[in-house]
N, CA, C and O of each residue as an XYZ file, in Angstrom:
768
protein
N      35.329     -0.722     18.589
C      34.700     -0.674     17.291
C      34.995      0.687     16.659
O      34.697      1.729     17.243
N      35.576      0.669     15.475
C      35.959      1.935     14.860
C      34.798      2.560     14.088
O      34.202      3.545     14.525
N      34.492      1.974     12.941
C      33.433      2.524     12.102
C      32.382      1.462     11.852
O      32.677      0.268     11.793
N      31.139      1.926     11.705
C      30.041      1.017     11.403
C      29.240      1.625     10.256
O      28.903      2.809     10.277
N      28.948      0.810      9.273
C      28.095      1.261      8.174
C      26.642      1.029      8.557
O      26.285     -0.024      9.084
N      25.813      2.026      8.285
C      24.366      1.870      8.438
C      23.814      1.648      7.032
O      23.818      2.559      6.204
N      23.345      0.446      6.774
C      22.924      0.060      5.425
C      21.525      0.586      5.124
O      20.550     -0.164      5.117
N      21.449      1.882      4.878
C      20.167      2.485      4.508
C      20.404      3.694      3.622
O      21.456      4.331      3.678
N      19.415      3.995      2.811
C      19.406      5.231      2.031
C      18.320      6.172      2.559
O      18.091      7.244      1.999
N      17.658      5.760      3.640
C      16.573      6.534      4.229
C      17.165      7.552      5.209
O      17.684      7.181      6.262
N      17.082      8.832      4.852
C      17.707      9.882      5.668
C      17.072     10.008      7.049
O      17.775     10.268      8.026
N      15.769      9.830      7.147
C      15.083      9.908      8.438
C      15.537      8.796      9.373
O      15.780      9.022     10.558
N      15.646      7.606      8.826
C      16.092      6.451      9.601
C      17.542      6.647     10.056
O      17.877      6.382     11.211
N      18.388      7.109      9.147
C      19.802      7.330      9.462
C      19.958      8.358     10.580
O      20.761      8.173     11.494
N      19.188      9.439     10.502
C      19.257     10.490     11.521
C      18.869      9.929     12.891
O      19.530     10.198     13.894
N      17.800      9.156     12.918
C      17.317      8.554     14.164
C      18.376      7.611     14.757
O      18.634      7.638     15.960
N      18.980      6.785     13.907
C      19.997      5.839     14.377
C      21.213      6.592     14.913
O      21.767      6.225     15.950
N      21.626      7.641     14.208
C      22.789      8.415     14.656
C      22.540      9.089     16.003
O      23.453      9.188     16.823
N      21.332      9.546     16.234
C      21.024     10.207     17.503
C      21.074      9.214     18.668
O      21.473      9.570     19.777
N      20.677      7.998     18.414
C      20.630      7.001     19.479
C      21.995      6.316     19.676
O      22.386      6.036     20.809
N      22.708      6.050     18.593
C      24.039      5.426     18.687
C      25.123      6.495     18.536
O      26.078      6.314     17.781
N      24.973      7.599     19.252
C      25.846      8.759     19.036
C      27.283      8.564     19.502
O      28.140      9.398     19.212
N      27.560      7.481     20.218
C      28.946      7.256     20.647
C      29.770      6.486     19.613
O      30.955      6.231     19.825
N      29.140      6.118     18.498
C      29.834      5.372     17.440
C      29.947      6.223     16.178
O      29.125      7.106     15.932
N      30.978      5.940     15.384
C      31.111      6.620     14.095
C      30.317      5.826     13.067
O      30.731      4.748     12.640
N      29.180      6.371     12.681
C      28.278      5.699     11.754
C      28.385      6.326     10.372
O      28.318      7.546     10.227
N      28.550      5.494      9.374
C      28.699      5.954      7.996
C      27.507      5.498      7.172
O      27.072      4.350      7.271
N      26.990      6.396      6.367
C      25.888      6.018      5.485
C      26.457      5.385      4.218
O      27.650      5.503      3.940
N      25.610      4.722      3.463
C      26.034      4.137      2.190
C      26.556      5.230      1.256
O      27.549      5.045      0.553
N      25.875      6.354      1.266
C      26.280      7.475      0.415
C      27.678      7.977      0.800
O      28.494      8.275     -0.072
N      27.950      8.068      2.098
C      29.241      8.584      2.564
C      30.413      7.679      2.192
O      31.540      8.150      2.044
N      30.148      6.376      2.041
C      31.240      5.490      1.646
C      31.212      5.199      0.145
O      31.988      4.386     -0.357
N      30.309      5.872     -0.557
C      30.270      5.769     -2.013
C      29.728      4.453     -2.548
O      30.128      3.994     -3.618
N      28.824      3.859     -1.804
C      28.223      2.604     -2.274
C      26.771      2.865     -2.648
O      25.991      3.405     -1.862
N      26.434      2.471     -3.856
C      25.052      2.589     -4.305
C      24.508      1.174     -4.423
O      24.673      0.509     -5.446
N      23.864      0.734     -3.366
C      23.313     -0.621     -3.348
C      21.890     -0.544     -2.816
O      21.602      0.150     -1.841
N      21.034     -1.260     -3.470
C      19.654     -1.317     -3.007
C      19.294     -2.793     -2.881
O      18.906     -3.434     -3.858
N      19.424     -3.319     -1.681
C      19.200     -4.745     -1.437
C      17.700     -5.030     -1.507
O      16.895     -4.367     -0.854
N      17.351     -6.013     -2.299
C      15.939     -6.394     -2.449
C      15.464     -7.068     -1.161
O      16.020     -8.078     -0.731
N      14.441     -6.497     -0.567
C      13.868     -7.055      0.672
C      12.805     -8.075      0.290
O      11.618     -7.755      0.223
N      13.239     -9.297      0.040
C      12.323    -10.324     -0.453
C      12.117    -11.478      0.526
O      11.597    -12.528      0.151
N      12.521    -11.285      1.764
C      12.350    -12.324      2.782
C      10.980    -12.177      3.446
O      10.285    -11.180      3.250
N      10.606    -13.187      4.235
C       9.271    -13.208      4.857
C       9.209    -12.571      6.232
O       8.122    -12.401      6.786
N      10.375    -12.211      6.801
C      10.375    -11.609      8.131
C      11.268    -10.371      8.142
O      12.177    -10.235      7.322
N      10.993     -9.479      9.078
C      11.848     -8.296      9.245
C      13.272     -8.731      9.561
O      14.239     -8.167      9.048
N      13.383     -9.742     10.412
C      14.694    -10.256     10.836
C      15.515    -10.709      9.632
O      16.679    -10.336      9.493
N      14.905    -11.514      8.764
C      15.636    -12.047      7.614
C      16.002    -10.959      6.600
O      17.072    -11.006      5.995
N      15.113     -9.984      6.418
C      15.433     -8.862      5.513
C      16.598     -8.041      6.054
O      17.502     -7.670      5.306
N      16.576     -7.761      7.351
C      17.656     -6.975      7.967
C      18.988     -7.701      7.828
O      20.003     -7.094      7.486
N      18.979     -8.996      8.094
C      20.203     -9.795      8.013
C      20.727     -9.850      6.578
O      21.933     -9.758      6.350
N      19.831     -9.997      5.628
C      20.234    -10.033      4.217
C      20.938     -8.729      3.834
O      21.991     -8.749      3.198
N      20.345     -7.595      4.228
C      20.956     -6.293      3.905
C      22.330     -6.148      4.551
O      23.292     -5.746      3.897
N      22.414     -6.478      5.834
C      23.687     -6.327      6.547
C      24.769     -7.204      5.925
O      25.907     -6.765      5.756
N      24.419     -8.432      5.586
C      25.393     -9.354      4.994
C      25.876     -8.853      3.627
O      27.071     -8.897      3.335
N      24.952     -8.381      2.800
C      25.331     -7.921      1.456
C      26.250     -6.713      1.524
O      27.248     -6.650      0.806
N      25.924     -5.754      2.381
C      26.760     -4.557      2.489
C      28.116     -4.904      3.109
O      29.151     -4.426      2.645
N      28.112     -5.724      4.141
C      29.376     -6.145      4.750
C      30.232     -6.892      3.727
O      31.448     -6.706      3.673
N      29.594     -7.733      2.920
C      30.309     -8.490      1.888
C      31.014     -7.598      0.880
O      32.062     -7.965      0.350
N      30.446     -6.432      0.613
C      31.055     -5.497     -0.346
C      32.105     -4.595      0.294
O      32.999     -4.108     -0.398
N      32.011     -4.366      1.598
C      32.875     -3.364      2.246
C      33.869     -3.933      3.251
O      34.923     -3.345      3.492
N      33.531     -5.079      3.836
C      34.313     -5.657      4.931
C      34.426     -4.708      6.133
O      35.387     -4.766      6.899
N      33.435     -3.846      6.276
C      33.332     -2.928      7.419
C      32.098     -3.354      8.212
O      31.050     -3.608      7.619
N      32.202     -3.440      9.560
C      31.025     -3.820     10.350
C      29.780     -3.043      9.904
O      29.835     -1.834      9.676
N      28.672     -3.753      9.785
C      27.464     -3.174      9.193
C      26.241     -3.468     10.041
O      26.063     -4.575     10.550
N      25.389     -2.435     10.183
C      24.058     -2.673     10.739
C      23.029     -2.345      9.663
O      23.220     -1.447      8.844
N      21.949     -3.089      9.688
C      20.847     -2.853      8.750
C      19.561     -3.154      9.491
O      19.513     -4.039     10.346
N      18.527     -2.414      9.156
C      17.260     -2.711      9.817
C      16.166     -2.929      8.800
O      16.259     -2.506      7.648
N      15.149     -3.587      9.248
C      13.903     -3.666      8.501
C      12.818     -3.491      9.543
O      12.850     -4.099     10.613
N      11.878     -2.664      9.211
C      10.826     -2.383     10.183
C       9.528     -2.148      9.453
O       9.502     -1.896      8.249
N       8.462     -2.236     10.198
C       7.184     -2.002      9.570
C       6.032     -2.055     10.545
O       6.185     -2.293     11.743
N       4.892     -1.824      9.976
C       3.633     -1.735     10.700
C       2.885     -3.048     10.550
O       2.766     -3.575      9.444
N       2.383     -3.576     11.654
C       1.615     -4.819     11.629
C       0.270     -4.566     12.315
O       0.216     -4.304     13.517
N      -0.803     -4.647     11.548
C      -2.139     -4.373     12.067
C      -2.793     -5.704     12.432
O      -2.958     -6.585     11.588
N      -3.161     -5.832     13.700
C      -3.621     -7.120     14.220
C      -4.825     -7.686     13.468
O      -4.801     -8.846     13.056
N      -5.868     -6.892     13.285
C      -7.102     -7.394     12.669
C      -6.916     -7.735     11.185
O      -7.737     -8.441     10.600
N      -5.843     -7.234     10.588
C      -5.558     -7.508      9.171
C      -4.448     -8.556      9.027
O      -3.708     -8.550      8.043
N      -4.339     -9.449     10.005
C      -3.321    -10.518      9.977
C      -1.912     -9.970      9.782
O      -1.130    -10.502      8.995
N      -1.601     -8.901     10.508
C      -0.280     -8.252     10.497
C       0.049     -7.509      9.200
O       1.202     -7.141      8.980
N      -0.941     -7.286      8.345
C      -0.748     -6.451      7.158
C      -0.407     -5.032      7.618
O      -0.946     -4.609      8.640
N       0.442     -4.274      6.940
C       1.213     -4.626      5.745
C       2.523     -5.367      6.032
O       3.154     -5.863      5.100
N       2.943     -5.453      7.289
C       4.095     -6.273      7.653
C       5.350     -5.936      6.877
O       5.703     -4.766      6.731
N       6.038     -6.977      6.372
C       7.304     -6.746      5.670
C       7.113     -5.961      4.373
O       8.090     -5.507      3.776
N       5.874     -5.800      3.938
C       5.586     -5.020      2.728
C       5.239     -3.559      3.049
O       4.790     -2.831      2.163
N       5.437     -3.122      4.285
C       5.014     -1.790      4.719
C       5.437     -0.683      3.751
O       4.639      0.205      3.449
N       6.659     -0.722      3.267
C       7.165      0.361      2.415
C       6.754      0.211      0.957
O       6.933      1.145      0.176
N       6.208     -0.940      0.569
C       5.966     -1.153     -0.856
C       4.668     -1.877     -1.213
O       4.523     -2.361     -2.335
N       3.719     -1.958     -0.271
C       2.518     -2.745     -0.542
C       1.623     -2.154     -1.629
O       0.759     -2.854     -2.156
N       1.812     -0.886     -1.972
C       1.049     -0.284     -3.078
C       1.908     -0.106     -4.330
O       1.501      0.563     -5.281
N       3.091     -0.707     -4.323
C       3.980     -0.593     -5.480
C       5.027      0.489     -5.295
O       4.960      1.291     -4.364
N       5.989      0.495     -6.191
C       7.140      1.394     -6.087
C       6.810      2.864     -6.301
O       7.537      3.735     -5.824
N       5.728      3.153     -7.009
C       5.419      4.552     -7.331
C       4.499      5.228     -6.315
O       4.242      6.428     -6.412
N       4.012      4.473     -5.356
C       3.107      5.048     -4.343
C       3.900      5.915     -3.372
O       5.046      5.610     -3.042
N       3.278      6.991     -2.922
C       3.908      7.850     -1.919
C       3.539      7.352     -0.531
O       2.649      6.516     -0.375
N       4.231      7.871      0.473
C       3.874      7.496      1.838
C       2.456      7.968      2.159
O       1.712      7.287      2.864
N       2.093      9.124      1.642
C       0.727      9.631      1.847
C      -0.301      8.658      1.258
O      -1.348      8.417      1.858
N       0.006      8.100      0.075
C      -0.885      7.101     -0.538
C      -1.055      5.891      0.378
O      -2.166      5.401      0.581
N       0.066      5.417      0.929
C       0.013      4.228      1.794
C      -0.773      4.517      3.076
O      -1.588      3.702      3.507
N      -0.524      5.684      3.682
C      -1.240      6.034      4.911
C      -2.733      6.176      4.661
O      -3.547      5.703      5.454
N      -3.093      6.824      3.564
C      -4.507      7.000      3.208
C      -5.171      5.643      2.982
O      -6.294      5.413      3.430
N      -4.478      4.758      2.291
C      -5.005      3.414      2.035
C      -5.296      2.698      3.352
O      -6.365      2.110      3.519
N      -4.349      2.749      4.284
C      -4.532      2.064      5.572
C      -5.697      2.670      6.350
O      -6.517      1.938      6.904
N      -5.775      3.986      6.396
C      -6.889      4.642      7.114
C      -8.224      4.215      6.509
O      -9.168      3.915      7.240
N      -8.311      4.184      5.177
C      -9.553      3.776      4.510
C      -9.867      2.302      4.780
O     -11.026      1.942      4.985
N      -8.858      1.467      4.779
C      -9.048      0.033      5.021
C      -9.536     -0.233      6.456
O     -10.212     -1.228      6.718
N      -9.185      0.668      7.369
C      -9.549      0.504      8.778
C     -10.830      1.254      9.151
O     -11.230      1.247     10.315
N     -11.473      1.895      8.184
C     -12.595      2.802      8.446
C     -13.615      2.295      9.468
O     -13.897      2.989     10.444
N     -14.165      1.117      9.264
C     -15.233      0.631     10.136
C     -14.769     -0.419     11.148
O     -15.583     -1.129     11.737
N     -13.468     -0.505     11.340
C     -12.930     -1.512     12.257
C     -12.919     -0.985     13.691
O     -12.456      0.124     13.957
N     -13.441     -1.804     14.611
C     -13.404     -1.416     16.031
C     -12.040     -1.724     16.623
O     -11.485     -0.931     17.383
N     -11.499     -2.898     16.262
C     -10.165     -3.265     16.750
C      -9.132     -2.598     15.848
O      -8.957     -2.990     14.694
N      -8.456     -1.595     16.378
C      -7.478     -0.835     15.594
C      -6.048     -1.093     16.085
O      -5.121     -0.374     15.713
N      -5.877     -2.132     16.929
C      -4.560     -2.368     17.516
C      -3.529     -2.740     16.451
O      -3.825     -3.410     15.461
N      -2.310     -2.275     16.701
C      -1.225     -2.498     15.747
C       0.098     -2.493     16.500
O       0.177     -2.071     17.654
N       1.118     -2.965     15.830
C       2.471     -2.963     16.382
C       3.428     -2.411     15.345
O       3.219     -2.566     14.142
N       4.460     -1.776     15.816
C       5.573     -1.407     14.948
C       6.729     -2.292     15.389
O       7.108     -2.314     16.560
N       7.272     -3.012     14.434
C       8.376     -3.937     14.717
C       9.623     -3.449     13.983
O       9.562     -3.078     12.811
N      10.743     -3.455     14.682
C      12.012     -3.074     14.076
C      13.048     -4.151     14.392
O      13.357     -4.405     15.557
N      13.576     -4.773     13.354
C      14.667     -5.740     13.504
C      15.943     -5.096     12.999
O      15.968     -4.527     11.908
N      17.004     -5.184     13.791
C      18.294     -4.629     13.389
C      19.333     -5.746     13.411
O      19.538     -6.410     14.427
N      19.981     -5.936     12.263
C      21.020     -6.960     12.140
C      22.390     -6.305     12.211
O      22.586     -5.175     11.764
N      23.325     -7.038     12.781
C      24.724     -6.605     12.837
C      25.592     -7.725     12.282
O      25.427     -8.889     12.647
N      26.516     -7.366     11.400
C      27.430     -8.349     10.822
C      28.835     -7.767     10.798
O      29.040     -6.631     10.371
N      29.811     -8.565     11.268
C      31.221     -8.238     11.068
C      31.948     -9.558     10.807
O      31.304    -10.575     10.551
N      33.272     -9.553     10.867
C      34.029    -10.779     10.557
C      33.729    -11.931     11.505
O      33.809    -13.092     11.104
N      33.387    -11.634     12.749
C      33.216    -12.679     13.756
C      31.803    -12.788     14.316
O      31.476    -13.784     14.961
N      30.962    -11.788     14.084
C      29.642    -11.753     14.713
C      28.533    -11.556     13.692
O      28.696    -10.901     12.662
N      27.396    -12.156     14.031
C      26.201    -11.984     13.208
C      24.998    -12.218     14.119
O      24.813    -13.319     14.638
N      24.191    -11.192     14.309
C      23.016    -11.356     15.158
C      21.959    -10.324     14.794
O      22.227     -9.359     14.078
N      20.760    -10.548     15.300
C      19.636     -9.638     15.064
C      18.958     -9.349     16.393
O      18.734    -10.254     17.196
N      18.633     -8.076     16.621
C      17.853     -7.674     17.794
C      16.527     -7.095     17.298
O      16.407     -6.683     16.144
N      15.535     -7.071     18.191
C      14.216     -6.598     17.769
C      13.591     -5.688     18.814
O      13.729     -5.910     20.017
N      12.912     -4.674     18.338
C      12.144     -3.790     19.199
C      10.697     -3.755     18.716
O      10.441     -3.759     17.512
N       9.760     -3.721     19.648
C       8.332     -3.701     19.301
C       7.630     -2.670     20.175
O       7.846     -2.621     21.386
N       6.791     -1.850     19.555
C       5.893     -1.001     20.344
C       4.460     -1.280     19.900
O       4.194     -1.619     18.746
N       3.549     -1.124     20.857
C       2.138     -1.377     20.571
C       1.373     -0.063     20.580
O       1.709      0.870     21.308
N       0.349     -0.015     19.762
C      -0.506      1.167     19.692
C      -1.728      0.831     18.871
O      -2.229     -0.292     18.912
N      -2.208      1.817     18.122
C      -3.356      1.565     17.249
C      -3.298      2.497     16.047
O      -2.545      3.471     16.028
N      -4.102      2.179     15.057
C      -4.173      3.015     13.859
C      -5.138      4.158     14.148
O      -6.283      3.931     14.537
N      -4.669      5.379     13.955
C      -5.528      6.542     14.205
C      -6.589      6.638     13.106
O      -6.465      6.017     12.051
N      -7.619      7.417     13.370
C      -8.702      7.539     12.391
C      -8.361      8.516     11.281
O      -9.000      8.516     10.228
N      -7.354      9.349     11.514
C      -6.877     10.269     10.471
C      -5.405     10.553     10.736
O      -4.888     10.264     11.815
N      -4.741     11.121      9.742
C      -3.327     11.469      9.926
C      -3.224     12.628     10.905
O      -3.996     13.585     10.839
N      -2.261     12.529     11.813
C      -2.064     13.586     12.807
C      -0.571     13.796     13.008
O       0.182     12.839     13.188
N      -0.151     15.054     12.976
C       1.245     15.381     13.242
C       2.066     15.507     11.978
O       1.713     14.965     10.931
N       3.164     16.230     12.089
C       4.009     16.461     10.915
C       5.478     16.109     11.157
O       6.319     16.299     10.279
N       5.779     15.597     12.347
C       7.154     15.155     12.607
C       7.292     13.704     12.164
O       6.292     13.012     11.971
N       8.505     13.253     12.005
C       8.729     11.854     11.680
C       8.603     11.572     10.202
O       8.636     12.478      9.370
N       8.457     10.295      9.893
C       8.396      9.852      8.495
C       7.641      8.542      8.451
O       7.276      7.994      9.491
N       7.408      8.042      7.260
C       6.699      6.768      7.122
C       5.284      6.858      7.652
O       4.556      7.802      7.347
N       4.898      5.879      8.444
C       3.529      5.794      8.961
C       3.401      6.444     10.336
O       2.413      6.208     11.032
N       4.381      7.260     10.744
C       4.345      7.905     12.071
C       3.046      8.684     12.299
O       2.561      8.762     13.428
N       2.489      9.253     11.243
C       1.298     10.098     11.411
C       0.005      9.310     11.584
O      -1.040      9.902     11.853
N       0.053      7.978     11.434
C      -1.170      7.181     11.632
C      -1.027      6.147     12.749
O      -1.970      5.409     13.035
N       0.155      6.090     13.385
C       0.354      5.141     14.479
C       0.229      5.881     15.801
O       1.069      6.708     16.155
N      -0.849      5.559     16.526
C      -1.193      6.273     17.761
C      -0.789      5.461     18.994
O      -1.057      4.263     19.092
N      -0.150      6.139     19.906
C       0.279      5.513     21.159
C      -0.853      5.543     22.181
O      -1.902      6.137     21.933
N      -0.641      4.907     23.325
C      -1.654      4.872     24.386
C      -2.030      6.263     24.896
O      -3.133      6.460     25.407
N      -1.111      7.234     24.760
C      -1.393      8.590     25.239
C      -2.256      9.403     24.260
O      -2.538     10.576     24.506
N      -2.675      8.769     23.144
C      -3.535      9.440     22.175
C      -2.785     10.224     21.113
O      -3.402     10.772     20.199
N      -1.467     10.287     21.217
C      -0.663     11.004     20.219
C      -0.075     10.014     19.219
O       0.292      8.891     19.566
N       0.003     10.466     17.965
C       0.708      9.648     16.978
C       2.208      9.893     17.147
O       2.626     10.858     17.785
N       2.999      9.006     16.566
C       4.453      9.198     16.610
C       4.843     10.525     15.951
O       5.835     11.142     16.338
N       4.066     10.961     14.959
C       4.365     12.213     14.257
C       4.012     13.453     15.071
O       4.388     14.564     14.697
N       3.292     13.276     16.182
C       2.970     14.405     17.062
C       4.011     14.574     18.170
O       3.946     15.521     18.953
N       4.963     13.655     18.229
C       6.022     13.735     19.233
C       7.216     14.505     18.672
O       7.433     14.534     17.461
N       7.971     15.114     19.547
C       9.229     15.716     19.114
C      10.194     14.562     18.808
O       9.959     13.424     19.216
N      11.271     14.864     18.093
C      12.265     13.823     17.808
C      12.771     13.184     19.093
O      12.937     11.967     19.177
N      13.011     14.026     20.088
C      13.529     13.545     21.366
C      12.527     12.591     22.024
O      12.906     11.536     22.531
N      11.240     12.975     22.011
C      10.200     12.127     22.608
C      10.078     10.806     21.844
O       9.977      9.737     22.447
N      10.090     10.893     20.517
C       9.957      9.686     19.698
C      11.131      8.747     19.938
O      10.954      7.534     20.049
N      12.335      9.316     20.017
C      13.517      8.487     20.209
C      13.550      7.795     21.564
O      14.356      6.890     21.780
N      12.684      8.209     22.471
C      12.591      7.530     23.774
C      11.679      6.313     23.713
O      11.821      5.393     24.518
N      10.732      6.297     22.756
C       9.713      5.245     22.756
C       9.664      4.381     21.501
O       8.946      3.382     21.485
N      10.391      4.725     20.468
C      10.247      4.028     19.180
C      10.752      2.584     19.236
O      11.585      2.230     20.070
N      10.230      1.774     18.335
C      10.680      0.386     18.235
C      12.147      0.346     17.828
O      12.890     -0.542     18.245
N      12.559      1.311     17.012
C      13.973      1.387     16.609
C      14.843      1.673     17.833
O      15.927      1.107     17.970
N      14.372      2.546     18.720
C      15.108      2.854     19.952
C      15.278      1.592     20.796
O      16.371      1.302     21.283
N      14.200      0.855     20.960
C      14.246     -0.374     21.759
C      15.273     -1.350     21.169
O      16.078     -1.932     21.895
N      15.230     -1.517     19.839
C      16.174     -2.420     19.181
C      17.605     -1.902     19.292
O      18.529     -2.683     19.523
N      17.797     -0.589     19.131
C      19.147     -0.022     19.210
C      19.724     -0.124     20.617
O      20.931     -0.303     20.773
N      18.885     -0.013     21.638
C      19.368     -0.191     23.009
C      19.841     -1.627     23.220
O      20.840     -1.863     23.900
N      19.123     -2.582     22.638
C      19.556     -3.983     22.716
C      20.872     -4.172     21.960
O      21.747     -4.926     22.386
N      20.992     -3.472     20.830
C      22.217     -3.534     20.027
C      23.411     -3.006     20.820
O      24.493     -3.591     20.787
N      23.209     -1.894     21.535
C      24.286     -1.335     22.365
C      24.782     -2.362     23.380
O      25.986     -2.478     23.609
N      23.861     -3.105     23.988
C      24.253     -4.136     24.962
C      25.082     -5.226     24.296
O      26.042     -5.731     24.879
N      24.705     -5.585     23.074
C      25.481     -6.582     22.328
C      26.874     -6.038     21.996
O      27.861     -6.771     22.055
N      26.948     -4.743     21.647
C      28.243     -4.127     21.336
C      29.188     -4.210     22.541
O      30.387     -4.436     22.379
N      28.645     -4.026     23.741
C      29.463     -4.111     24.962
C      30.090     -5.503     25.040
O      31.265     -5.636     25.382
N      29.313     -6.537     24.727
C      29.831     -7.908     24.755
C      30.901     -8.125     23.688
O      31.899     -8.802     23.936
N      30.693     -7.552     22.501
C      31.655     -7.693     21.400
C      32.980     -7.011     21.767
O      34.055     -7.533     21.472
N      32.893     -5.860     22.403
C      34.079     -5.056     22.683
C      34.897     -5.581     23.851
O      36.013     -5.114     24.081
N      34.360     -6.552     24.597
C      35.088     -7.112     25.757
C      36.296     -7.910     25.318
O      37.018     -8.448     26.157
């Protein structure tokens, strides 16, 4: 496999993917001069990831990976789910979204949640999706300054949020890491 496009404009996500898939030449949309923002309008992380990968591959004909991930809170019927990045609208900040979730969970005893990451891969001959899931709970307040997105409100069993971990520690346990490790195994099969 020569080059792979990572279909994202999220710098934090791109950095994380590059650290984990460091044996591959990964190109961002910006680096290949493509300005595309695929509308994530599907009902599952898997379908959104596949839609993004297919659209970018269709424009470039270069093998493409795309992910969709989000936070699913058990007591809230998996809210915010596929709407994690936009449930308060396009103008809301991540701080707004985190504050909203903390307030919504204020008096809840069951704070269990999952982070789900689906990663799709598309090339001329292959099309598949892998998934990584980690379990934890919603913290009572934001903690930590590392990471991005909802990392500061997602608490692991050890009592630390993802944002309290170093990049190296987070990359060992994240749902994206789990999915990317599965992706690496698929790449071995493709390269045979």
